[in-house]
N, C-alpha and C positions, 0 to 999 in steps of 0.2 A: 504494499500500500504507499509507504513512503520510504525514500531511502534519503541516508545522510552520506555524502559524500566528503571524506576527510583529503584534502589537496595540500601537499605541502608545494608552497613557492617559497622563493628566495628574491630577498629585495637587491638594492643595487650595492648594501654594505654586505654581503654574505650573512646576514641574519636570515633564520628562516621564519616565515609567517604562515600561521594556522589559520586557514579560512575553510569553514564549513558551509556546505550548500546545501539544502534541503529542495527534495522534489517530492512531492505532493501528485501521488496518482488519484484523480477523484471517479476514476471508473465504477467503483461501487456507490458514489453518491448519485452517479446519471441513472443506474440501475434503480436506485432509490427513488429517484423521480419520477421516472418512467411507469415503475409499479403506482404510486400515489396517483398520477396522473390518470392511468387506466382504472384504478377502483374509483375514481371520484366520476370520471365519464361514465361507467358502467351504472354507478348507482343515481345519477341525475337521469340518465335515460330511462331506467327501468321504473321510476315513481311519475305516475301520471298526475296532473293537476286535477282536483275535484272541486274547485271553488262552485263554478257555475257553469251551466251546460245549456246552450240554446240551439233547439232546432232551426235551421236554415230551411226554408219551402225551395222547391225548385221553381222557378217564375214561369216557365213556360207551360207548364200545366195548368190546364182551367181547372178550378176546386168545384166539383158536383156538390157540396156541400152549402147549402142555402143558412145563411146565420138569421134565426128569429130575431125581431127586434126587443123583444120582451125579456130576452136571455144576455142583452149585450151592456156592458158598462165599460164607456170609455174616460180614459183618464187622460189629462192634459197637463203636463210637469212643466210649469213656470218657475220665475225666476223667485228668490228668496224663499226657498222649500215650500212654496205655494203649489197646491193641487186643485185644478178644476175638473169637474167631471159632470157626466150627463148619461142618463139612461136611454137605451136606443140609437136611433141614430138621430143627427142634429138637424130638427125641423124648425123648434121655437126655441127662442132664447132664453124662454124661462124657467127651462128646466135644468140651466145650470147652475151647479153648486160649487161652492168652495171649501178646501179641507187642508190638513196638514199631512205631515207622517207619524203622528202620533197614535198609539195603539188605539185610542178612542177616537181618531180620526179616520184614516183610509181605511184601515182594518176593519173597524166597525163596519164601515160601507159595504166593504167585499162579502163581509161574512152575511150582511143582512141581504144583499143581492143574491147570494147563493141559496139562502133558505128561501128567499121568494120564488126563484127557477125551480128549486126542489119541489115547493108547493105547487107551482105551476105545471111544470112537464113531469115530475115524479122523478127526476133524477138530478142530483147539484150538479153532475158533471157536464151539463149541458151548458152550465154558466160560461161565456166568452168574456176575456179581458183584453180591451184593446189600448195600447199604451202609445201615447203619441207626446212627443217632447218638443217643445219650442226651442227657437236659439239661444233663451237666456238662461235654459235651464243646466244645471252642472251634471258631470257624470255621475257625481256622489247621488244625485236625486235618483238616476234611471238604478243605479246599483241597490237604492233604497226599496224602489218599487218593485224591482226585481225579487228583492229580499222579502217583501209582503206578500208576494205570489207565491211565495214558496211555503211561508209561514201558514197562509191561508188555505193551502192545499188546491190551489188554482189550477186545473188540468190544461185549460184551452187558454193561451193568451199570446196576443199578436203585436208586436210592435211594428208600429206604421209611421209615418210622416204626415205631417201634418198638411190636410189639402186645404183649397182655396175657401171649402165652407167652413172649417173650421178656424182659419184666419180671420174669416169677417166675422165668425160667431164671438172671438176672443177680442176681436175689437170694438164689436158693439158692447160686449161686456164690460170691457176696458171705459166706456165710455158712461157707461150707466154707473159706474163705482166714483 
């Protein structure tokens, strides 16, 4: 692994100088480094993330599923952690309500809607939650609403962009406030 060379050298006056040089062989250290790298590569590739799973649909296929208006709750994520929601499809702006991310807020509304869908159709799994985020909402708001869907055991939820009807609905509601 390491060698020490003793070389006797003479200077100009005839005296003998003793110089010791060391030579270190780093081959075992390189082997150890490669073993550590190999270990960490294998352990990181074998562990899969389990935080959040989102199913992304194939957009080219037409869905044969028609969603009933009575089973839909649409959630609009706004700035300052505000949520606006409406049931069914947006036709009248009087049915827009505002809530928060508190347990007594959106979670209570989702559970109440699931109960009304179960009463109406006989199966709470027919409930559909549509999530639409505005440009002012944060990514944390999106993660929070996905957490609420997981906590509330929502089987069918869709992530969509705001359409023109939602934008006019938000603008009208902002003028009323």
